[in-house]
C-alpha positions in Angstrom: 0.0 0.0 0.0 2.8 2.4 0.9 4.6 1.8 -2.3 1.4 2.4 -4.3 0.8 5.6 -2.4 4.3 6.9 -3.2 4.2 6.0 -6.9 0.8 7.5 -7.2 1.9 10.6 -5.3 4.9 11.2 -7.5 3.2 10.5 -10.8 -0.4 11.7 -10.2 -0.8 13.8 -7.0 -4.3 15.0 -7.9 -5.6 11.4 -8.0 -4.0 10.7 -4.6 -5.6 13.8 -3.1 -9.0 12.8 -4.3 -8.5 9.3 -2.8 -7.2 10.9 0.4 -10.7 12.1 1.1 -11.8 8.5 1.9 -8.7 7.0 3.4 -7.5 7.2 7.0 -3.8 7.9 6.6 -3.0 9.7 9.8 -0.7 7.0 11.2 1.1 6.7 8.0 1.6 10.5 7.7 2.9 10.8 11.3 5.1 7.8 10.8 6.6 9.3 7.6 7.2 12.6 9.3 8.8 10.9 12.2 11.0 9.0 9.7 11.8 12.3 8.0 13.0 14.2 11.0 14.7 11.3 12.8 16.5 10.0 9.8 17.7 13.6 9.0 19.0 13.8 12.6 20.8 10.4 12.4 22.3 11.0 8.9 22.6 14.7 7.9 23.0 16.1 11.4 25.5 13.5 12.4 27.5 14.3 9.2 27.3 18.0 9.8 28.5 17.5 13.3 31.4 15.4 12.2 32.4 17.6 9.3 31.8 20.8 11.2 29.8 22.2 8.3 29.3 26.0 8.2 26.1 27.4 9.5 23.8 29.9 7.8 23.5 32.0 11.0 25.5 32.1 14.2 24.3 29.9 17.0 22.2 32.0 19.4 22.9 32.7 23.1 26.6 32.0 22.8 26.1 28.3 22.7 29.1 26.4 21.4 28.4 25.4 17.8 29.7 21.9 18.3 27.4 21.4 21.3 24.5 22.8 19.3 25.1 20.4 16.4 25.4 17.5 18.9 22.2 18.4 20.6 20.4 18.7 17.2 21.0 14.9 16.7 18.8 14.1 19.7 16.3 16.9 19.6 15.6 17.2 15.8 13.0 14.4 15.6 10.7 15.5 18.5 11.2 19.2 17.4 10.1 18.2 13.8 6.9 16.5 14.9 6.0 19.4 17.2 6.7 21.9 14.3 4.6 19.9 11.8 1.8 19.7 14.3 1.9 23.5 14.7 1.9 24.1 11.0 -1.0 21.7 10.5 -2.9 23.5 13.3 -2.5 26.9 11.6 -3.4 25.5 8.1 -6.5 23.8 9.6 -7.7 26.8 11.5 -7.1 29.2 8.7 -8.5 26.9 6.0 -11.6 25.5 7.7 -14.0 28.3 6.8 -13.1 28.0 3.1 -13.6 24.2 2.8 -16.4 23.5 0.3 -16.0 19.8 -0.8 -15.3 18.2 2.6 -15.2 19.8 6.0 -11.6 20.2 7.3 -10.6 18.3 10.4 -7.3 18.5 12.2 -6.7 14.8 11.5 -7.3 15.0 7.7 -5.2 18.2 7.5 -2.3 16.4 9.3 -2.6 13.6 6.7 -2.5 16.0 3.8 0.3 18.2 5.1 2.3 15.3 6.4 2.3 13.5 3.0 3.0 16.7 1.1 6.0 17.5 3.2 7.4 14.0 3.0 7.4 12.9 -0.7 9.5 15.8 -2.2 11.9 15.5 0.8 13.0 11.9 0.0 15.8 12.9 -2.4 17.2 15.3 0.3 18.3 12.5 2.7 21.0 10.8 0.5 21.9 14.0 -1.3 22.4 16.1 1.9 24.7 13.4 3.3 26.7 13.2 0.1 27.0 17.0 -0.1 28.2 17.2 3.5 30.7 14.4 3.0 32.1 16.0 -0.2 32.6 19.3 1.7 29.7 21.1 -0.1 27.4 21.1 2.8 27.5 24.8 3.4 24.7 27.3 2.9 25.6 28.2 -0.6 24.7 24.8 -1.9 22.2 23.4 0.7 20.0 26.5 0.9 19.0 26.7 -2.8 18.5 22.9 -2.9 16.3 23.0 0.1 14.4 26.0 -1.1 13.5 24.2 -4.3 12.2 21.2 -2.4 10.2 23.5 -0.1 8.7 25.2 -3.1 7.5 21.8 -4.4 6.1 20.9 -0.9 4.2 24.3 -0.8 2.7 23.7 -4.3 1.7 20.2 -3.4 0.1 21.4 -0.2 -1.9 24.0 -2.0 -2.9 21.6 -4.6 -4.0 19.1 -1.9 -6.0 21.7 0.0 -7.8 22.5 -3.2 -8.4 18.9 -4.2 -9.3 17.4 -0.9 -11.2 20.2 0.8 -12.3 22.4 -2.1 -10.5 25.4 -0.8 -10.4 28.1 -3.5 -7.0 28.3 -5.3 -6.0 31.8 -4.0 -6.6 30.7 -0.4 -5.0 27.3 -0.9 -1.9 28.9 -2.3 -1.8 31.3 0.6 -2.1 28.5 3.1 0.6 26.4 1.3 2.8 29.5 1.5 2.1 30.0 5.2 3.0 26.3 5.8 6.2 26.7 3.8 7.1 30.0 5.5 6.6 28.6 8.9 8.7 25.5 7.9 11.4 27.8 6.6 11.5 30.0 9.7 11.3 27.3 12.3 13.2 24.5 10.5 15.5 26.3 8.2 16.5 29.5 10.1 15.7 28.9 13.8 17.0 25.3 14.1 19.5 25.6 11.2 
């Protein structure tokens, strides 16, 4: 079933979004997000800690950068799930009045956002580790690459909000942008 979902998601996201209306995929979405954040912590973050990759911004509060990177390995997974839950909550609350096809629920919104922020990320895991190991893990390479992936996640989220809940395109795009902006701020800038 998971393989079917991924293939369908990559090749025909609109069809998956229409089917998402009837499926209960919350456990899968949460599991995939947990995998995303924890595997990033255990691969990319470990590599960045070992290679002492440069950071986009200085570490706040005078924390030693090595200690900060080390703590990221352990805290990145729980932080990511908390962040995704916050993003989903905002998208749900702001989108609920505009749903026309199906009433929005927090649960169904979590499924949608969780899947949209997982699929495009998959190539990041091996490529990030490779870039860090090759010495190209600095902001000049990683930031444009991750911004591209985030843009795809935003577009998919907007498309899903429109297809699953019937949210009008302008509002769906705005909500997708809010999700992407929050992700960028809290995962890209704040946590680095």
